[in-house]
C-alpha positions as CSV (number, residue, x, y, z in Angstrom):
1,X,-40.2,-31.8,54.8
2,X,-36.8,-31.9,53.1
3,X,-35.7,-28.5,54.4
4,X,-32.1,-29.5,53.9
5,X,-32.2,-28.5,50.2
6,X,-30.5,-25.1,50.0
7,X,-29.6,-25.0,46.3
8,X,-31.3,-26.0,43.1
9,X,-28.5,-28.5,42.6
10,X,-29.7,-30.3,45.6
11,X,-32.9,-31.4,43.8
12,X,-32.8,-34.3,41.5
13,X,-33.4,-32.4,38.3
14,X,-32.2,-33.1,34.8
15,X,-29.4,-31.1,33.1
16,X,-31.9,-29.4,30.8
17,X,-33.6,-27.8,33.8
18,X,-30.4,-26.9,35.6
19,X,-29.2,-25.2,32.4
20,X,-32.4,-23.2,32.1
21,X,-32.3,-22.2,35.8
22,X,-28.7,-21.0,35.4
23,X,-29.7,-19.0,32.2
24,X,-32.5,-17.3,34.2
25,X,-30.1,-16.3,36.9
26,X,-31.9,-18.1,39.7
27,X,-29.4,-18.3,42.5
28,X,-31.2,-20.0,45.5
29,X,-34.7,-21.6,45.8
30,X,-37.3,-19.5,47.6
31,X,-39.0,-21.0,50.7
32,X,-42.0,-22.0,48.7
33,X,-39.8,-23.7,46.1
34,X,-37.8,-25.4,48.8
35,X,-40.8,-27.1,50.2
36,X,-43.0,-27.6,47.1
37,X,-40.5,-29.1,44.5
38,X,-39.7,-32.3,46.5
39,X,-43.3,-33.0,47.3
40,X,-44.5,-32.4,43.8
41,X,-41.7,-34.6,42.4
42,X,-42.9,-37.3,44.8
43,X,-46.4,-37.1,43.4
44,X,-48.3,-35.6,46.3
45,X,-51.3,-33.3,46.1
46,X,-50.3,-29.9,47.4
47,X,-52.0,-26.9,48.9
48,X,-49.6,-24.0,48.8
49,X,-50.2,-20.8,50.7
50,X,-47.5,-18.1,50.2
51,X,-47.4,-14.4,49.7
52,X,-47.4,-13.2,46.1
53,X,-44.0,-12.6,44.5
54,X,-42.3,-15.5,46.3
55,X,-41.7,-17.8,43.3
56,X,-44.9,-19.9,43.3
57,X,-45.0,-20.3,39.5
58,X,-41.5,-21.9,39.4
59,X,-42.4,-24.0,42.5
60,X,-44.9,-25.9,40.4
61,X,-43.4,-25.4,36.9
62,X,-40.0,-27.0,37.7
63,X,-41.4,-30.3,39.0
64,X,-44.0,-30.5,36.2
65,X,-41.3,-30.0,33.5
66,X,-39.1,-32.5,35.2
67,X,-41.9,-35.1,35.3
68,X,-43.3,-34.3,31.8
69,X,-39.7,-34.4,30.3
70,X,-40.4,-34.2,26.6
71,X,-43.1,-33.8,23.9
72,X,-45.3,-36.9,23.6
73,X,-48.5,-37.4,21.5
74,X,-50.8,-34.6,20.7
75,X,-53.1,-34.2,23.7
76,X,-52.3,-32.2,26.9
77,X,-50.9,-33.9,29.9
78,X,-50.8,-30.9,32.2
79,X,-53.6,-28.3,32.8
80,X,-52.9,-25.1,34.6
81,X,-55.8,-22.8,35.3
82,X,-55.5,-19.1,36.4
83,X,-58.0,-16.2,36.7
84,X,-56.8,-13.6,34.3
85,X,-55.2,-13.3,30.8
86,X,-52.2,-11.5,32.3
87,X,-51.5,-14.3,34.7
88,X,-51.9,-16.9,32.0
89,X,-49.4,-15.1,29.8
90,X,-47.0,-14.8,32.7
91,X,-47.3,-18.6,33.6
92,X,-46.8,-19.5,29.9
93,X,-43.7,-17.3,29.8
94,X,-42.2,-19.0,32.9
95,X,-42.9,-22.5,31.6
96,X,-41.3,-21.7,28.2
97,X,-38.2,-20.2,29.9
98,X,-37.8,-23.2,32.2
99,X,-38.4,-25.7,29.4
100,X,-36.2,-23.8,26.9
101,X,-33.9,-26.8,26.6
102,X,-36.6,-29.3,26.0
103,X,-39.1,-29.9,23.2
104,X,-42.2,-29.5,25.5
105,X,-45.1,-27.6,23.8
106,X,-46.7,-24.9,26.0
107,X,-50.0,-23.4,24.8
108,X,-51.9,-20.5,26.5
109,X,-55.7,-20.1,26.2
110,X,-57.5,-16.9,27.1
111,X,-60.4,-14.7,26.0
112,X,-60.3,-11.3,24.3
113,X,-59.2,-12.8,20.9
114,X,-60.7,-15.2,18.4
115,X,-60.2,-18.9,19.2
116,X,-58.9,-20.1,15.8
117,X,-55.2,-19.5,16.4
118,X,-55.5,-21.2,19.8
119,X,-57.4,-24.2,18.4
120,X,-54.7,-24.6,15.7
121,X,-52.0,-24.6,18.3
122,X,-53.8,-27.3,20.3
123,X,-54.2,-29.4,17.1
124,X,-50.5,-29.1,16.4
125,X,-49.8,-30.9,19.7
126,X,-49.6,-29.6,23.3
127,X,-48.0,-31.0,26.5
128,X,-48.9,-28.2,29.0
129,X,-52.1,-26.2,28.6
130,X,-52.3,-22.9,30.5
131,X,-55.8,-21.4,30.5
132,X,-58.5,-19.3,32.0
133,X,-61.5,-21.4,33.0
134,X,-63.9,-19.7,30.6
135,X,-61.8,-20.2,27.4
136,X,-60.9,-23.7,28.4
137,X,-64.6,-24.8,28.7
138,X,-65.4,-22.9,25.5
139,X,-62.9,-24.8,23.5
140,X,-63.7,-28.1,25.3
141,X,-67.4,-27.7,24.4
142,X,-66.3,-27.3,20.7
143,X,-64.5,-30.6,20.9
144,X,-61.1,-28.9,20.4
145,X,-59.5,-30.3,23.6
146,X,-59.0,-34.0,24.3
147,X,-58.5,-34.5,28.1
148,X,-57.9,-38.3,28.5
149,X,-54.1,-37.8,28.9
150,X,-54.3,-35.1,31.7
151,X,-52.1,-36.3,34.6
152,X,-51.5,-33.1,36.5
153,X,-53.8,-30.1,37.3
154,X,-52.8,-26.8,38.8
155,X,-55.1,-24.1,40.2
156,X,-53.1,-20.9,40.6
157,X,-54.3,-17.8,42.5
158,X,-57.3,-19.9,43.7
159,X,-58.5,-17.1,46.0
160,X,-58.8,-14.6,43.1
161,X,-60.7,-17.2,41.1
162,X,-63.2,-17.5,43.9
163,X,-63.5,-13.7,44.1
164,X,-64.1,-13.5,40.4
165,X,-66.9,-16.1,40.6
166,X,-65.1,-19.1,38.9
167,X,-66.2,-21.7,41.4
168,X,-69.0,-23.0,39.1
169,X,-66.7,-23.2,36.1
170,X,-63.9,-24.9,38.1
171,X,-66.4,-27.6,39.2
172,X,-67.3,-28.2,35.5
173,X,-63.6,-28.6,34.7
174,X,-63.3,-31.1,37.5
175,X,-66.2,-33.1,36.1
176,X,-64.6,-33.6,32.7
177,X,-60.9,-34.2,33.4
178,X,-59.6,-37.7,34.4
179,X,-60.1,-38.5,38.1
180,X,-56.7,-40.1,38.5
181,X,-54.3,-37.2,38.5
182,X,-52.0,-35.1,40.7
183,X,-53.5,-31.8,42.0
184,X,-51.7,-28.6,43.0
185,X,-53.5,-25.6,44.4
186,X,-51.8,-22.3,45.1
187,X,-53.2,-19.2,46.8
188,X,-52.0,-16.2,48.7
189,X,-54.8,-16.5,51.2
190,X,-56.8,-19.3,52.9
191,X,-60.3,-17.8,52.3
192,X,-63.3,-20.0,53.3
193,X,-64.2,-20.7,49.7
194,X,-60.6,-21.8,48.9
195,X,-60.9,-24.3,51.8
196,X,-64.2,-25.5,50.4
197,X,-62.6,-25.9,47.0
198,X,-59.5,-27.7,48.4
199,X,-61.8,-30.3,50.1
200,X,-63.4,-31.1,46.7
201,X,-60.2,-30.8,44.6
202,X,-57.3,-32.4,46.7
203,X,-56.7,-35.9,48.0
204,X,-54.8,-36.0,51.3
205,X,-52.8,-32.9,50.4
206,X,-49.5,-31.8,51.8
207,X,-49.8,-28.2,53.0
208,X,-47.0,-25.8,52.1
209,X,-47.4,-22.6,54.1
210,X,-44.1,-20.7,54.0
211,X,-45.6,-17.8,56.1
212,X,-48.9,-17.0,57.8
213,X,-51.8,-16.5,55.4
214,X,-52.2,-13.2,53.7
215,X,-48.9,-11.8,54.9
216,X,-46.9,-9.4,52.9
217,X,-43.3,-10.0,51.8
218,X,-40.6,-8.8,54.3
219,X,-38.8,-7.1,51.4
220,X,-41.6,-4.5,51.1
221,X,-41.7,-1.3,53.1
222,X,-45.3,-0.2,53.6
223,X,-46.3,3.5,54.0
224,X,-49.8,5.0,54.6
225,X,-50.8,8.7,54.1
226,X,-54.1,10.2,55.2
227,X,-55.4,12.5,52.4
228,X,-58.7,14.3,52.6
229,X,-59.9,14.2,49.0
230,X,-59.2,13.3,45.3
231,X,-57.5,16.6,44.5
232,X,-55.0,16.3,47.3
233,X,-54.3,12.7,46.3
234,X,-53.5,13.8,42.8
235,X,-51.4,16.6,44.1
236,X,-49.4,14.2,46.3
237,X,-49.1,11.7,43.5
238,X,-47.6,14.3,41.2
239,X,-45.2,15.5,43.9
240,X,-44.0,11.9,44.5
241,X,-43.3,11.2,40.8
242,X,-41.6,14.5,40.3
243,X,-39.6,14.7,43.5
244,X,-38.7,11.2,44.7
245,X,-37.1,9.8,41.5
246,X,-39.2,6.7,41.5
247,X,-37.9,4.2,38.9
248,X,-40.7,1.9,37.8
249,X,-44.1,2.5,39.4
250,X,-47.5,0.7,39.4
251,X,-50.5,2.8,40.5
252,X,-53.6,0.8,41.5
253,X,-57.2,2.1,41.4
254,X,-60.6,0.6,42.3
255,X,-62.3,1.6,39.0
256,X,-61.6,2.0,35.3
257,X,-62.8,5.6,35.5
258,X,-60.2,6.5,38.1
259,X,-57.5,4.7,36.2
260,X,-58.3,6.7,33.0
261,X,-58.5,10.0,34.9
262,X,-55.1,9.5,36.6
263,X,-53.6,8.6,33.3
264,X,-54.9,11.7,31.7
265,X,-53.8,13.9,34.6
266,X,-50.3,12.5,34.7
267,X,-49.9,12.6,30.9
268,X,-50.5,16.4,31.1
269,X,-47.8,16.8,33.7
270,X,-45.1,15.2,31.4
271,X,-43.4,13.1,34.1
272,X,-42.3,10.3,31.8
273,X,-43.9,7.6,29.7
274,X,-47.2,6.4,31.2
275,X,-49.6,3.6,30.2
276,X,-53.0,2.5,31.6
277,X,-54.5,-1.0,31.5
278,X,-57.9,-2.3,32.6
279,X,-60.7,-4.6,31.3
280,X,-62.0,-2.1,28.8
281,X,-58.6,-1.9,27.0
282,X,-58.0,-4.2,24.0
283,X,-55.9,-7.3,24.5
284,X,-53.1,-6.1,22.3
285,X,-53.0,-2.8,24.1
286,X,-52.7,-4.4,27.5
287,X,-50.0,-6.8,26.4
288,X,-48.0,-4.1,24.7
289,X,-48.3,-1.8,27.8
290,X,-47.1,-4.6,30.1
291,X,-44.2,-5.5,27.8
292,X,-43.1,-1.8,27.5
293,X,-43.3,-1.6,31.3
294,X,-41.2,-4.7,31.8
295,X,-38.6,-3.4,29.3
296,X,-38.3,-0.1,31.1
297,X,-39.5,2.2,28.3
298,X,-42.6,2.9,30.4
299,X,-42.0,4.4,33.8
300,X,-45.6,4.4,35.2
301,X,-48.3,1.8,34.8
302,X,-51.8,2.7,36.0
303,X,-54.1,-0.3,36.4
304,X,-57.1,-1.8,38.2
305,X,-56.9,-5.0,40.2
306,X,-57.4,-7.1,37.0
307,X,-53.6,-7.0,36.6
308,X,-52.4,-7.2,40.2
309,X,-51.6,-10.9,39.9
310,X,-50.6,-11.1,36.3
311,X,-47.5,-8.9,36.1
312,X,-44.1,-10.3,37.1
313,X,-41.6,-7.5,36.9
314,X,-38.6,-7.9,39.3
315,X,-37.7,-4.2,39.2
316,X,-40.9,-2.5,40.2
317,X,-39.6,0.0,42.8
318,X,-42.9,1.4,44.1
319,X,-46.6,0.4,44.2
320,X,-49.0,3.2,44.9
321,X,-52.5,2.4,46.1
322,X,-54.4,5.5,44.9
323,X,-57.6,3.9,46.2
324,X,-57.9,1.3,49.0
325,X,-59.1,-2.0,47.6
326,X,-62.5,-3.2,48.8
327,X,-61.5,-6.9,48.5
328,X,-58.9,-6.8,51.3
329,X,-56.8,-9.7,49.9
330,X,-56.2,-7.6,46.8
331,X,-54.0,-5.3,49.0
332,X,-51.6,-8.2,49.4
333,X,-51.5,-8.9,45.7
334,X,-51.2,-5.3,44.8
335,X,-48.1,-4.6,46.9
336,X,-46.7,-8.0,45.9
337,X,-45.9,-6.5,42.5
338,X,-42.8,-4.9,44.2
339,X,-40.2,-6.5,46.4
340,X,-40.0,-9.5,44.1
341,X,-37.2,-12.0,43.7
342,X,-35.6,-10.9,47.0
343,X,-35.4,-7.3,45.8
344,X,-36.7,-4.5,48.1
345,X,-39.7,-2.3,47.2
346,X,-42.0,0.3,48.7
347,X,-45.8,0.3,48.9
348,X,-47.6,3.7,49.4
349,X,-51.3,3.8,50.2
350,X,-53.5,6.9,50.0
351,X,-56.4,6.9,52.5
352,X,-59.4,9.3,52.9
353,X,-61.8,9.3,55.8
354,X,-64.1,6.8,54.2
355,X,-61.2,4.4,53.5
356,X,-59.9,4.3,57.1
357,X,-62.6,1.6,57.8
358,X,-61.1,-0.7,55.1
359,X,-57.5,-0.1,56.2
360,X,-58.4,-1.4,59.7
361,X,-59.8,-4.6,58.0
362,X,-56.7,-4.9,55.9
363,X,-54.4,-4.5,58.9
364,X,-56.4,-7.3,60.7
365,X,-56.0,-9.5,57.6
366,X,-52.2,-9.0,57.3
367,X,-51.8,-9.0,61.1
368,X,-49.7,-5.8,61.2
369,X,-50.2,-2.1,61.3
370,X,-49.2,-0.1,58.3
371,X,-46.9,2.7,59.3
372,X,-48.5,6.2,59.0
373,X,-46.4,8.9,57.4
374,X,-46.8,12.6,57.6
375,X,-47.6,14.5,54.4
376,X,-44.6,16.6,53.2
377,X,-45.1,20.3,53.8
378,X,-44.6,21.0,50.1
379,X,-47.8,19.2,49.2
380,X,-50.9,21.4,49.1
381,X,-53.9,20.2,51.0
382,X,-57.1,21.2,49.1
383,X,-60.6,21.8,50.6
384,X,-62.9,18.9,49.9
385,X,-65.8,19.8,47.5
386,X,-69.3,19.6,48.9
387,X,-70.4,16.7,46.7
388,X,-67.3,14.6,47.5
389,X,-67.7,15.4,51.2
390,X,-71.3,14.2,51.0
391,X,-70.2,11.0,49.3
392,X,-67.5,10.3,52.0
393,X,-69.9,11.0,54.8
394,X,-72.6,8.8,53.3
395,X,-70.0,6.0,53.0
396,X,-69.0,6.4,56.6
397,X,-72.6,6.2,57.7
398,X,-73.0,3.0,55.7
399,X,-69.9,1.5,57.4
400,X,-71.3,2.4,60.9
401,X,-74.7,0.9,60.1
402,X,-72.9,-2.3,58.8
403,X,-71.1,-2.6,62.2
404,X,-74.2,-1.5,64.2
405,X,-77.7,-2.0,62.5
406,X,-79.2,0.3,65.2
407,X,-77.0,3.2,64.2
408,X,-78.9,6.2,62.8
409,X,-76.6,8.6,61.0
410,X,-77.0,11.7,58.9
411,X,-78.1,9.6,55.8
412,X,-80.6,7.2,57.3
413,X,-83.9,6.6,55.5
414,X,-86.1,9.1,57.3
415,X,-83.7,11.9,56.9
416,X,-83.2,11.0,53.2
417,X,-87.0,11.2,52.6
418,X,-87.2,14.5,54.4
419,X,-84.3,15.9,52.4
420,X,-86.1,14.8,49.2
421,X,-89.3,16.5,50.2
422,X,-87.5,19.7,51.2
423,X,-85.7,19.7,47.8
424,X,-89.0,19.4,45.8
425,X,-90.9,21.7,48.2
426,X,-93.3,18.8,49.1
427,X,-95.1,19.2,45.8
428,X,-95.7,16.9,42.9
429,X,-93.4,17.3,39.9
430,X,-94.6,19.8,37.3
431,X,-95.2,17.0,34.9
432,X,-98.0,15.6,37.1
433,X,-101.4,17.5,37.4
434,X,-104.4,16.7,39.6
435,X,-107.8,15.9,38.1
436,X,-111.1,17.0,39.7
437,X,-111.2,13.5,41.4
438,X,-107.8,14.2,43.0
439,X,-106.1,11.6,40.8
440,X,-102.8,12.4,39.2
441,X,-102.4,12.4,35.4
442,X,-99.5,13.1,33.2
443,X,-99.1,16.3,31.2
444,X,-100.4,16.1,27.6
445,X,-97.6,15.9,25.1
């Protein structure tokens, strides 16, 4: 590996690329760029494993732009696949910025909008096609994409694509693109399904692993707070945003419902401009919210994991995990929204009793303990409502049974049946009456 390269000027790039790199303010290559760019320029297949926020997009965009050089013909020569619309838009932006001094044509394809405009852009001529798997296959099936000129294929965020069930679609893509091509696969984790895909996808790949799999960036300070319930989480969240002077904050939740509820709660508190994005929001609404957040006119962005890999904002000061993610790799991607481009950041995670189980799994994945902090005395700790306590206890029982199938907790099947009988008094519902033969018949309407 040519580790001696310490500056972008050490790579054999053209003046158009050097000019764009200078304009973007890139000072030194990141470790993944140091190791990937020479290998990609030499034509090797690459499997890149690196934490999110370490410059992976530029690591493959720079050599691709260098090799593609200028606009040629009408059909795409490069195909880049990613899991979400947000990531596709970010990759498109990076490619356009780095190719600003060339005439290369970059086209992004994604769902959520009609295909007509995207089809017209392809017909006008394209060199680099950046797409989600679904929209790519949709337009290909319509005959709108000619693939005979594809020379390079990139799979970005491969682990997330596997989590989102794209394996079948990716295999379809591999069946229709030319066999003779260069392949680059990038992922933050080496999940078993990613290994399986790499064996099908890559030919004698060079492995670029700039740090152990699923590690978090060293520029991120991680904090963990134990909070008993939802109301206390909201109270602490409000205190943090009012007291700590956070600059630009991303708040992650497990569900769309939680994201909407947090947005409504914080909006009432008037702590600055807030936006919420998730899969139920319209495409324009999501893009506008992300752009406003990047520009700094929005202080707080509340989101589900759909956006944890598609937002590249170098000045995110804090990430708050309001809920602990159930896909443990998502923790790495969430907190990777801060501490980017060698800047420092802070990740704060809220944990209730049911989420402790998942934190232990996450700590095992990232091979480090997350420092536990004491809750400030000014934050009120509320009593957990009965229904929420029941839900937490039920989840803890489920976790224990998952680890030990013989475990019998407060919510195992027999106790649940007894509880149901006790609640109904052991009688049939009023809507069911007995006939003389003892058979049940419904009440006449």
